[in-house]
FITI-298456 format. One record per residue (C-alpha): x, y, z; residue number from 1. Coordinates in Angstrom, 3 decimals. Each point is the difference from the previous one (the first is absolute). Layout:
<pts>
((X Y Z) NUM);
...
</pts>
This chain:
<pts>
((76.270 152.146 148.712) 1);
((1.815 2.692 -1.968) 2);
((-0.690 2.609 2.660) 3);
((1.380 -2.363 2.646) 4);
((3.205 -0.511 -1.947) 5);
((0.401 3.727 -0.603) 6);
((-0.621 0.792 3.625) 7);
((2.658 -2.478 1.073) 8);
((2.671 1.387 -2.312) 9);
((1.735 3.129 1.348) 10);
((0.914 1.025 -3.546) 11);
((-3.679 0.523 -0.865) 12);
((-1.993 2.997 1.218) 13);
((-3.662 -0.075 -1.032) 14);
((0.822 -2.206 -2.996) 15);
((2.972 2.097 -1.179) 16);
((3.363 -1.725 -0.302) 17);
((2.445 2.447 1.578) 18);
((3.031 -1.709 -1.516) 19);
((-1.358 0.502 -3.516) 20);
((-0.801 3.637 0.764) 21);
((3.527 0.573 1.317) 22);
((1.527 -1.658 -3.082) 23);
((-2.091 2.190 -2.313) 24);
((0.977 3.156 1.883) 25);
((3.680 -0.967 -0.036) 26);
((-0.167 -0.733 -3.730) 27);
((-1.609 3.392 -0.649) 28);
((2.652 1.745 2.091) 29);
((2.890 -1.825 -1.663) 30);
((-1.449 0.602 -3.462) 31);
((-0.510 3.707 0.672) 32);
((3.531 0.399 1.398) 33);
((1.472 -1.837 -3.008) 34);
((-2.029 2.194 -2.322) 35);
((1.078 3.241 1.687) 36);
((3.619 -1.140 -0.032) 37);
((-0.246 -0.975 -3.660) 38);
((-1.485 3.357 -1.002) 39);
((2.618 1.927 1.957) 40);
((2.791 -2.036 -1.576) 41);
((-1.559 0.449 -3.449) 42);
((0.056 3.801 0.376) 43);
((3.654 -0.121 1.057) 44);
((0.823 -2.512 -2.754) 45);
((-1.563 2.138 -2.728) 46);
((1.699 3.192 1.126) 47);
((3.356 -1.766 0.281) 48);
((-0.172 -1.823 -3.341) 49);
((-1.125 3.092 -1.933) 50);
((2.775 2.029 1.613) 51);
((2.544 -2.616 -1.093) 52);
((-1.384 0.066 -3.550) 53);
((0.272 3.816 -0.015) 54);
((3.497 0.018 1.522) 55);
((-1.187 1.408 3.334) 56);
((0.441 -1.170 3.598) 57);
((-3.622 -0.169 1.101) 58);
((-1.134 -0.385 3.642) 59);
((3.054 -0.304 2.250) 60);
((-0.705 1.999 3.180) 61);
((-2.532 -1.844 2.160) 62);
((1.323 -3.401 1.040) 63);
((2.570 -2.176 -1.780) 64);
((-0.169 0.514 -3.787) 65);
((-3.025 2.233 0.600) 66);
((-2.235 -2.940 0.977) 67);
((-1.903 2.086 2.562) 68);
((-0.653 2.900 -2.361) 69);
((-3.539 -1.205 -0.709) 70);
((-0.745 -0.184 3.737) 71);
((1.360 3.510 0.479) 72);
((-2.117 1.343 -2.864) 73);
((-3.113 -1.723 1.372) 74);
((0.474 1.419 3.496) 75);
((0.577 3.458 -1.474) 76);
((-3.160 -0.110 -2.132) 77);
((-2.282 -1.354 2.731) 78);
((1.169 2.630 2.494) 79);
((-0.514 2.927 -2.392) 80);
((-3.089 2.187 0.182) 81);
((-2.440 -1.065 -2.744) 82);
((-1.162 2.723 -2.368) 83);
((-3.499 -0.077 -1.454) 84);
((-1.059 1.948 -3.117) 85);
((-2.674 2.610 0.547) 86);
((-2.386 -1.415 -2.641) 87);
((0.437 -3.663 0.917) 88);
((-2.556 -2.434 1.380) 89);
((1.484 -0.683 3.474) 90);
((-1.398 -3.487 0.594) 91);
((0.744 -1.448 -3.449) 92);
((3.340 1.818 -0.093) 93);
((1.142 -1.827 3.160) 94);
((-1.603 -3.341 -0.901) 95);
((1.437 -0.374 -3.535) 96);
((3.589 -0.953 1.019) 97);
((-1.275 -2.854 2.191) 98);
((-2.236 -1.293 -2.815) 99);
((3.101 -0.217 -2.187) 100);
((2.290 -1.616 2.589) 101);
((-2.297 -2.657 1.496) 102);
((-0.609 -2.095 -3.195) 103);
((3.749 -0.468 -0.445) 104);
((0.310 -1.529 3.480) 105);
((-3.089 -2.193 -0.470) 106);
((1.276 -1.319 -3.340) 107);
((3.318 -0.992 1.568) 108);
((-1.818 -2.102 2.627) 109);
((-1.047 -2.655 -2.538) 110);
((3.515 -0.543 -1.406) 111);
((1.633 -3.296 1.136) 112);
((3.454 0.627 1.452) 113);
((0.977 -3.672 0.219) 114);
((-0.852 -3.499 -1.178) 115);
((-2.059 -2.355 2.136) 116);
((-1.056 0.522 3.593) 117);
((1.536 0.409 3.446) 118);
((-1.284 -1.235 3.370) 119);
((-0.260 2.490 2.867) 120);
((-1.343 -1.090 3.412) 121);
((-1.534 -3.070 -1.595) 122);
((-1.783 1.977 -2.730) 123);
((0.963 -0.199 -3.674) 124);
((0.052 3.242 -1.979) 125);
((1.189 1.208 -3.380) 126);
((2.818 2.488 -0.452) 127);
((-2.350 2.796 -1.033) 128);
((-2.231 2.322 1.938) 129);
((-3.216 -1.155 -1.687) 130);
((-1.011 -2.459 -2.708) 131);
((-3.645 0.778 -0.817) 132);
((-1.789 -2.122 -2.621) 133);
((-0.456 3.140 -2.121) 134);
((3.615 1.152 0.240) 135);
((0.478 1.068 -3.630) 136);
((-3.329 1.834 0.002) 137);
((1.120 1.863 3.125) 138);
((3.189 1.001 -1.817) 139);
((-1.943 1.408 -2.964) 140);
((-2.415 1.796 2.324) 141);
((2.829 1.656 1.935) 142);
((1.730 1.126 -3.195) 143);
((-3.287 1.595 -1.096) 144);
((-0.721 1.652 3.338) 145);
((3.390 1.749 0.137) 146);
((-0.982 2.338 -2.835) 147);
((-2.791 1.443 2.153) 148);
((2.565 1.488 2.380) 149);
((1.796 1.708 -2.877) 150);
((-3.233 1.295 -1.549) 151);
((-1.347 1.281 3.322) 152);
((3.325 1.641 0.856) 153);
((0.025 1.903 -3.280) 154);
((-3.618 1.090 0.344) 155);
((0.123 0.867 3.705) 156);
((3.160 2.128 -0.326) 157);
((-1.958 2.798 -1.718) 158);
((2.798 0.651 -2.486) 159);
((0.235 -0.471 -3.770) 160);
((3.266 -1.956 -0.186) 161);
((-1.060 -2.745 2.456) 162);
((-3.345 -0.217 -1.798) 163);
((1.731 -0.531 -3.363) 164);
((2.163 -2.686 1.581) 165);
((-3.021 -1.818 1.423) 166);
((-1.813 0.119 -3.359) 167);
((3.056 -1.521 -1.658) 168);
((0.146 -2.644 2.711) 169);
((-3.595 -1.106 -0.543) 170);
((0.489 -0.357 -3.757) 171);
((3.382 -1.704 0.286) 172);
((-0.914 -2.547 2.652) 173);
((-3.275 -0.942 -1.698) 174);
((1.852 -0.481 -3.284) 175);
((2.545 -2.430 1.441) 176);
((-2.267 -1.737 2.519) 177);
((-1.611 -2.037 -2.801) 178);
((3.302 -1.401 -1.275) 179);
((1.099 -0.728 3.576) 180);
((-3.195 -1.892 0.739) 181);
((0.173 -2.056 -3.210) 182);
((3.533 -1.206 0.765) 183);
((-1.009 -0.923 3.559) 184);
((-2.944 -1.919 -1.470) 185);
((2.477 -1.958 -2.126) 186);
((1.914 -1.038 3.120) 187);
((-3.201 -1.010 1.799) 188);
((-1.108 -2.009 -3.045) 189);
((3.132 -2.166 0.042) 190);
((0.201 -0.238 3.787) 191);
((-3.657 -0.764 0.620) 192);
((-0.110 1.958 3.249) 193);
((-0.258 3.546 1.339) 194);
((2.197 -0.837 2.995) 195);
((3.473 1.518 -0.196) 196);
((1.375 -3.002 1.906) 197);
((-1.381 -2.357 -2.664) 198);
((1.565 2.126 -2.741) 199);
((3.391 -0.311 1.704) 200);
((-0.376 -3.718 0.750) 201);
((-0.983 -0.741 -3.611) 202);
((3.214 1.577 -1.223) 203);
((2.139 -1.580 2.720) 204);
((-1.284 -3.582 -0.194) 205);
((-0.392 -0.509 -3.751) 206);
((2.738 -1.237 -2.318) 207);
((1.219 2.515 -2.538) 208);
((1.252 -0.421 -3.532) 209);
((2.409 -2.986 -0.334) 210);
((-0.033 -0.283 3.794) 211);
((2.553 2.831 0.255) 212);
((-1.817 3.255 -0.799) 213);
((-2.152 1.208 2.933) 214);
((-3.754 -0.435 -0.275) 215);
((-0.597 3.736 0.352) 216);
((-2.966 1.694 -1.623) 217);
((2.262 2.297 -1.984) 218);
((1.020 -3.092 -2.010) 219);
((-3.329 -1.830 0.065) 220);
((-1.827 3.041 -1.375) 221);
((2.671 0.719 -2.660) 222);
((1.399 3.258 1.470) 223);
((-2.570 2.362 -1.594) 224);
((-2.364 0.346 3.038) 225);
((3.037 0.631 2.204) 226);
((1.238 2.927 -2.098) 227);
((-3.510 1.436 -0.317) 228);
((-0.477 -0.241 3.766) 229);
((3.323 1.733 0.718) 230);
((-0.753 2.869 -2.401) 231);
((-3.568 0.414 1.284) 232);
((1.187 -0.183 3.612) 233);
((2.586 2.710 -0.677) 234);
((-2.758 2.229 -1.353) 235);
((-2.230 -0.837 2.987) 236);
((2.811 0.997 2.348) 237);
((0.503 3.360 -1.760) 238);
((3.661 -0.893 -0.319) 239);
((2.198 1.422 -2.776) 240);
((-0.401 0.014 -2.955) 241);
((-3.742 0.056 0.861) 242);
((0.141 2.705 2.695) 243);
((-2.273 2.461 -1.789) 244);
((-2.155 0.217 3.137) 245);
((2.758 1.901 1.819) 246);
((1.969 1.460 -2.944) 247);
((2.077 2.539 1.938) 248);
((0.946 1.909 -3.174) 249);
((-3.665 0.536 -0.935) 250);
((-2.128 -0.249 3.147) 251);
((2.446 1.144 2.722) 252);
((-0.609 -3.233 1.910) 253);
((-3.375 -1.197 -1.200) 254);
((-2.531 -1.105 2.583) 255);
((2.540 0.473 2.829) 256);
((0.732 3.669 -0.754) 257);
((-2.001 1.416 2.932) 258);
((1.060 -2.653 2.528) 259);
((2.674 0.377 2.662) 260);
((1.115 -1.600 3.265) 261);
((-1.792 -3.271 0.866) 262);
((-2.315 -0.016 -3.020) 263);
((2.882 0.262 -2.430) 264);
((1.858 -2.717 1.909) 265);
((-2.967 -2.371 -0.323) 266);
((-0.139 0.557 -3.756) 267);
((3.752 -0.527 -0.212) 268);
((-0.338 -3.172 2.075) 269);
((-2.870 -1.237 -2.183) 270);
((1.971 0.534 -3.215) 271);
((2.999 -2.027 1.110) 272);
((-2.174 -2.455 1.928) 273);
((-2.010 -0.765 -3.124) 274);
((3.268 -0.598 -1.849) 275);
((1.095 -2.575 2.582) 276);
((-3.444 -1.631 0.040) 277);
((-0.323 -0.218 -3.779) 278);
((3.506 -1.457 -0.322) 279);
((-0.972 -2.671 2.543) 280);
((-3.222 -0.682 -1.925) 281);
((1.872 -0.406 -3.301) 282);
((2.366 -2.461 1.644) 283);
((-2.954 -1.907 1.485) 284);
((-2.010 -0.228 -3.211) 285);
((2.726 -0.702 -2.548) 286);
((3.328 -0.904 1.648) 287);
((-0.989 -2.610 2.556) 288);
((-0.020 2.316 3.008) 289);
((2.272 -1.489 2.688) 290);
((0.516 -3.203 -2.012) 291);
((3.652 -0.948 -0.481) 292);
((2.649 -2.564 0.875) 293);
((0.526 -0.801 3.681) 294);
((3.699 -0.325 0.859) 295);
((0.678 -0.217 3.743) 296);
((-2.406 0.814 2.792) 297);
((-3.778 0.344 0.330) 298);
((-1.920 0.240 -3.295) 299);
((-1.961 3.090 1.073) 300);
((3.235 1.952 0.491) 301);
((1.139 -0.710 -3.541) 302);
((-3.485 0.791 -1.265) 303);
((0.212 3.463 1.536) 304);
((3.515 0.488 -1.394) 305);
((-1.082 -0.882 -3.564) 306);
((-3.088 2.178 0.317) 307);
((2.086 2.972 1.142) 308);
((2.549 -0.512 -2.791) 309);
((-2.702 -0.070 -2.697) 310);
((-1.704 3.104 1.386) 311);
((3.320 1.875 0.068) 312);
((0.461 -0.684 -3.716) 313);
((-3.303 1.732 -0.794) 314);
((0.676 2.875 2.377) 315);
((3.320 0.628 -1.702) 316);
((-1.790 -0.132 -3.359) 317);
((-2.430 2.722 1.096) 318);
((2.882 2.181 1.208) 319);
((1.877 -0.582 -3.245) 320);
((-3.030 1.048 -2.055) 321);
((-0.369 3.183 2.041) 322);
((3.638 0.928 -0.491) 323);
((0.164 -0.634 -3.752) 324);
((-3.343 0.397 -1.820) 325);
((-1.774 3.256 -0.877) 326);
((-3.698 0.465 0.676) 327);
((-2.581 -1.071 -2.586) 328);
((-2.256 2.525 -1.665) 329);
((-3.603 -0.322 1.098) 330);
((-1.214 -1.198 -3.401) 331);
((2.749 -2.641 -0.049) 332);
((-1.076 -1.129 3.460) 333);
((-3.606 -0.475 -1.110) 334);
((0.927 -1.640 -3.311) 335);
((2.171 -2.569 1.777) 336);
((-2.762 -0.911 2.435) 337);
((-3.056 -0.100 -2.255) 338);
((1.415 -0.905 -3.409) 339);
((2.760 -2.424 0.964) 340);
((-0.084 -1.475 3.499) 341);
((-3.740 -0.639 0.277) 342);
((-0.361 -1.675 -3.444) 343);
((3.149 -2.106 0.488) 344);
((-0.972 -1.125 3.495) 345);
((-3.561 -0.832 -1.103) 346);
((1.114 -1.998 -3.039) 347);
((2.655 -1.806 2.036) 348);
((-2.544 -0.891 2.685) 349);
((-2.437 -1.397 -2.556) 350);
((2.795 -1.932 -1.722) 351);
((1.265 -1.561 3.217) 352);
((-3.559 -0.810 1.054) 353);
((-0.532 -1.803 -3.313) 354);
((3.242 -1.945 0.451) 355);
((-1.013 -0.871 3.556) 356);
((-3.052 -1.814 -1.369) 357);
((2.198 -2.258 -2.149) 358);
((1.429 -1.964 2.943) 359);
((-2.479 -2.831 -0.487) 360);
((-0.141 0.116 -3.809) 361);
((1.752 -2.243 -2.494) 362);
((3.160 1.269 -1.750) 363);
((-1.888 0.758 -3.253) 364);
((-2.699 1.923 1.837) 365);
((2.662 1.902 1.927) 366);
((1.741 1.030 -3.232) 367);
((-3.328 1.176 -1.422) 368);
((-0.660 2.137 3.076) 369);
((3.491 1.516 -0.135) 370);
((-0.379 0.851 -3.697) 371);
((-3.418 1.528 0.667) 372);
((1.399 2.109 2.830) 373);
((2.861 1.262 -2.175) 374);
((-2.382 0.909 -2.832) 375);
((-2.296 1.753 2.451) 376);
((2.892 2.027 1.418) 377);
((1.090 1.028 -3.497) 378);
((-3.537 1.078 -0.939) 379);
((-0.541 1.959 3.210) 380);
((3.324 1.784 -0.298) 381);
((-0.697 0.777 -3.644) 382);
((-3.322 1.605 0.907) 383);
((1.551 1.961 2.878) 384);
((2.863 1.226 -2.170) 385);
((-2.486 1.055 -2.691) 386);
((-2.164 1.868 2.501) 387);
((3.004 1.793 1.509) 388);
((1.305 0.936 -3.456) 389);
((-3.385 1.440 -1.035) 390);
((-0.194 1.948 3.240) 391);
((3.437 1.529 -0.500) 392);
((-0.833 0.957 -3.590) 393);
((-3.198 1.739 1.052) 394);
((1.794 1.749 2.848) 395);
((2.712 1.249 -2.350) 396);
((-2.675 1.204 -2.456) 397);
((-1.851 1.872 2.733) 398);
((3.238 1.651 1.141) 399);
((0.743 1.075 -3.568) 400);
((-3.495 1.445 -0.489) 401);
((0.247 1.853 3.312) 402);
((3.387 1.457 -0.923) 403);
((-1.258 1.086 -3.437) 404);
((-3.102 1.618 1.526) 405);
((2.140 1.835 2.526) 406);
((2.351 1.209 -2.758) 407);
((-2.900 1.268 -2.142) 408);
((-1.438 1.814 3.009) 409);
((3.297 1.748 0.673) 410);
((0.308 0.923 -3.698) 411);
((-3.421 1.587 -0.105) 412);
</pts>
């Protein structure tokens, strides 16, 4: 019966719905074009804003207001002759830029660009390229895979400065990946789903505080996971003030030192592409994504407008940080990740999980749970502070003993 129906429908070829295939291909094409346009505009936006902050003109030659400068730079780089170091590994050297660029594009595919669905040729589809049931897990996997491109680029270049940059990258990204994952777990705990569309719909459909404040996760989770996620994401992106992986003053250019032409352009594209993707992810997880008031016209149009406005706020924030803040020392970078962000995110996750279990309890039981959580947080922080203090004291004592031994050796 099914085969008869499929055979009689011209839209089906051997059980494959051609209309669905065409819709998927069109969505992929539109999403990729939007992503490329967004990255190109982000590069121009950053160069223009930093030039304004430094009292310079910035790009102003190619196109009106220099809008086509990024296109001109891309064409120039891809038409240049690529140079390859003598001691490099040719295959890994060419493959590393693609390994860094692809995860950024894949992560952007799961971000909802609008609220609800649209109907095309009788088929209903969401305003996002893909909505897999493991969407958040895919996001975490892509953020972890990107570091492989940086590590392989540093190793395959056959030079000391790229290798130092890749070693820094591995330590830095591992340090902040834990805090990033714990904050995402907090969002999943309160949403009850790994689907990015469900995370957006939960924030868009619920009633916020007093019926006026939006029901965004930044408010529901009491702001702390949001700030931890933004800081950890900045470190994951190697953006200032966490750009120790590149560190032009120390490592020439870090893992990209030996790259030129198309390889360098892919790394450059991946850096700014990851910034756009992570800004969109922050908006999706904590600020309601495309959720917002609908004034006049179709709801999906206003959803895209609100989504774009929220993302622009974060992109400007990243540019502002780059133009104003100095780079962290490496020990400060590690201390912030291991001694502050990870403990705070873990304690906050456990506290919110405990409060989540009080939904069906009586008021007295709920108060008891809250008091227990507060006491537990105080005890844990006391133990962590004590351990950190003892570690610093021992480190200072070891430094003093080493200095005294060195002085006695010079005196003898």
